[in-house]
Each structure stands twice: as C-alpha cells, then as structure tokens.
C-alpha positions as CSV (number, residue, x, y, z in Angstrom):
1,M,-110.2,-108.6,53.8
2,T,-109.8,-105.4,55.8
3,G,-112.4,-103.9,58.1
4,A,-113.2,-101.1,55.6
5,Q,-113.7,-103.6,52.8
6,L,-116.0,-105.7,55.0
7,L,-118.0,-102.7,56.1
8,A,-118.6,-101.8,52.5
9,Q,-120.0,-105.3,51.9
10,L,-122.2,-105.1,55.0
11,E,-123.9,-101.9,53.9
12,P,-126.7,-103.5,51.9
13,L,-127.4,-105.8,54.9
14,H,-128.0,-102.9,57.3
15,P,-131.8,-103.0,57.2
16,Q,-131.8,-106.7,57.9
17,A,-129.2,-106.3,60.6
18,Y,-131.2,-103.6,62.3
19,G,-134.3,-105.7,62.3
20,W,-132.4,-108.6,63.8
21,A,-130.8,-106.3,66.4
22,L,-134.3,-105.0,67.3
23,H,-135.5,-108.5,67.7
24,C,-132.4,-109.5,69.9
25,C,-133.1,-106.4,72.1
26,G,-136.7,-107.2,72.7
27,G,-138.0,-104.4,70.5
28,D,-135.9,-101.6,72.3
29,G,-134.8,-99.4,69.4
30,H,-132.2,-97.5,71.4
31,A,-130.6,-100.8,72.5
32,A,-130.7,-102.2,69.0
33,E,-128.9,-99.1,67.7
34,D,-126.2,-99.5,70.4
35,V,-125.8,-103.2,69.5
36,L,-125.5,-102.4,65.8
37,Q,-123.0,-99.6,66.4
38,T,-120.9,-101.9,68.6
39,A,-121.0,-104.6,66.0
40,Y,-119.9,-102.2,63.3
41,C,-117.1,-101.0,65.5
42,R,-115.9,-104.5,66.0
43,V,-115.7,-105.1,62.3
44,A,-114.0,-101.7,61.7
45,E,-111.4,-102.5,64.4
46,E,-111.0,-106.0,62.9
47,R,-112.0,-107.6,66.2
48,A,-114.6,-109.5,64.3
49,S,-113.4,-111.0,61.0
50,F,-115.2,-112.9,58.3
51,A,-113.5,-116.3,57.7
52,E,-115.8,-117.1,54.8
53,R,-116.9,-120.4,56.4
54,S,-120.5,-119.3,55.9
55,E,-122.5,-116.7,54.0
56,L,-121.7,-113.1,54.8
57,K,-125.2,-112.4,55.9
58,T,-125.2,-115.4,58.3
59,W,-121.9,-114.4,59.8
60,W,-123.0,-110.7,60.2
61,L,-126.3,-111.6,62.0
62,G,-124.3,-113.9,64.3
63,V,-122.0,-111.0,65.2
64,V,-125.0,-108.8,65.9
65,R,-126.6,-111.6,68.1
66,M,-123.4,-112.1,70.1
67,V,-123.0,-108.3,70.7
68,A,-126.7,-108.2,71.9
69,M,-126.1,-111.1,74.3
70,E,-123.0,-109.5,75.7
71,Q,-124.7,-106.2,76.3
72,R,-127.7,-107.9,77.9
73,R,-125.4,-109.9,80.2
74,R,-123.5,-106.7,81.1
75,A,-126.7,-104.9,82.0
76,F,-127.9,-107.9,84.1
77,F,-124.7,-107.9,86.1
78,R,-124.8,-104.1,86.6
79,M,-128.3,-104.5,88.0
80,E,-127.2,-107.3,90.3
81,K,-124.4,-105.1,91.7
82,L,-126.9,-102.3,92.2
83,R,-129.3,-104.6,94.0
84,A,-126.5,-105.9,96.2
85,W,-125.4,-102.3,97.0
86,F,-129.0,-101.4,98.1
87,A,-129.3,-104.6,100.1
88,S,-126.1,-103.8,102.0
89,G,-127.5,-100.5,103.0
90,G,-125.2,-98.7,100.6
91,R,-121.9,-99.7,102.2
92,I,-118.9,-99.6,99.9
93,N,-115.4,-100.5,101.1
94,G,-116.6,-100.1,104.7
95,E,-117.9,-96.6,104.2
96,D,-121.5,-95.6,104.7
97,A,-123.2,-94.1,101.7
98,P,-126.3,-91.8,102.1
99,S,-129.3,-93.7,103.3
100,Q,-131.1,-92.9,100.0
101,P,-129.4,-92.5,96.6
102,A,-129.2,-88.9,95.4
103,P,-132.0,-88.0,93.0
104,D,-131.0,-87.8,89.3
105,D,-131.6,-84.1,89.4
106,S,-129.0,-83.4,92.1
107,L,-126.5,-85.7,90.3
108,S,-127.1,-83.9,87.0
109,A,-126.8,-80.5,88.7
110,A,-123.6,-81.6,90.4
111,I,-122.0,-82.9,87.2
112,T,-122.7,-79.7,85.4
113,Q,-120.7,-77.9,88.1
114,L,-117.6,-79.9,87.2
115,P,-114.9,-78.5,84.8
116,A,-115.3,-79.8,81.2
117,R,-112.4,-82.3,81.3
118,Q,-113.7,-83.8,84.5
119,R,-117.2,-84.1,83.0
120,Q,-115.8,-85.7,79.9
121,V,-113.7,-88.4,81.7
122,L,-116.6,-89.2,84.0
123,H,-118.9,-89.6,81.0
124,L,-116.5,-91.9,79.2
125,V,-115.8,-94.1,82.2
126,F,-119.4,-94.4,83.6
127,Y,-121.7,-94.0,80.6
128,Q,-119.5,-95.3,77.8
129,E,-117.9,-98.0,79.9
130,C,-114.3,-97.0,79.0
131,S,-111.3,-97.6,81.2
132,V,-109.4,-94.5,82.3
133,T,-106.8,-95.4,79.7
134,E,-109.3,-95.6,76.9
135,A,-110.9,-92.3,78.1
136,A,-107.4,-90.7,77.9
137,A,-106.9,-91.9,74.4
138,A,-110.4,-90.7,73.3
139,M,-109.7,-87.3,74.9
140,R,-106.2,-87.2,73.5
141,I,-104.6,-86.5,76.9
142,S,-102.1,-88.5,78.9
143,V,-103.2,-91.3,81.1
144,G,-101.9,-89.5,84.2
145,S,-103.9,-86.4,83.4
146,A,-107.0,-88.5,82.8
147,R,-106.6,-90.3,86.2
148,Q,-106.1,-86.9,87.9
149,H,-109.3,-85.5,86.3
150,Y,-111.2,-88.7,87.2
151,E,-110.1,-88.6,90.9
152,R,-110.8,-84.9,91.2
153,A,-114.2,-85.3,89.6
154,K,-115.2,-88.1,92.0
155,A,-114.0,-86.1,95.0
156,R,-115.8,-83.0,93.9
157,L,-119.0,-84.9,93.2
158,R,-118.9,-86.4,96.7
159,T,-118.6,-82.9,98.2
160,L,-121.3,-81.5,96.0
161,L,-123.7,-84.4,96.7
162,A,-123.0,-84.3,100.4
163,S,-123.7,-80.6,100.6
164,H,-126.9,-81.1,98.6
165,E,-128.1,-83.8,100.9
166,R,-127.6,-81.6,104.0
167,T,-129.8,-78.9,102.5
C-alpha cells in the first residue's frame, strides 16, 4: 500500500488522532498539531508503513505516540544544552559569548535585516530543524549555495547583535 493510499484510509481517523496527539502533548494544541503533521509526513514519505499486523487505528495511534515521544525527547535535550550553555557562562568552542543573551527583539530585528535567502536558510535550519542539505533541497538551490548563505547569515547576525549590544 502506498503512502497516498494509506493517507486516504487515515482521513476518517483524523479527529481521534488529533485527540490522542493532544493527550500525548499534555494538552498543548500547537505541539499536537506539529506531532500530527510529522506523523502524516512520515506516512506520505513511506517512512512509517502499515504492515497489517494490527488494526489500522491501533497502528496509526502508535505512530502518533512515537512521534510525540521523539519530539518531547528532542525538546528535552535542547533545553539541557541551553542550560549547560548558560552554566558555562556562554562559552562555545573557547569563545566568550555576551554575558546575557540578546533579547528576542534584537534578534528578530537583526534577522529582518538579512537578505531573503539568508533568512530562509536560517529559518529552515534553526526553527524547522533541517540540515543545510535539506534546506537547500527545500529552497531548490545547490548545497554549496545554501552553505554560503548560512555562513554569511551567521556572520552578519554576529555583527548585528554585537553592534546592538554596544549601544
């Protein structure tokens, strides 16, 4: 059974799957939507396949639960890295970072000053958790071009945030 055929069979189960995702995410509606979207993507990409060893509904709710667990684990480790970074005084690779993290307003303002492609590759890598290669595919540009935009964006952000901190 192809991913498209399976998605068609899952459509009637959507309300139940959303309720289950909501439960797995502790009532966070946005997280539940993300979990469900990721689960549907896995089916569409045929990364999750129905082997007919159980009922379709049982299998589908299991896929949703596994995706929710993976996303919760990923968020936990991201927070642990952030705590370690703050505990180390903001040292990364032997370099000192600003004593306090830049406020979200200054980061948002700095990002808006970047060229469109640099903003797009940063968004895909940091917010959508894509690799630079995946970002390049999504943007339909070469991997080398994506890497160049990514490096230039990071360098420009460092400059913009440093100048904002001095003021």
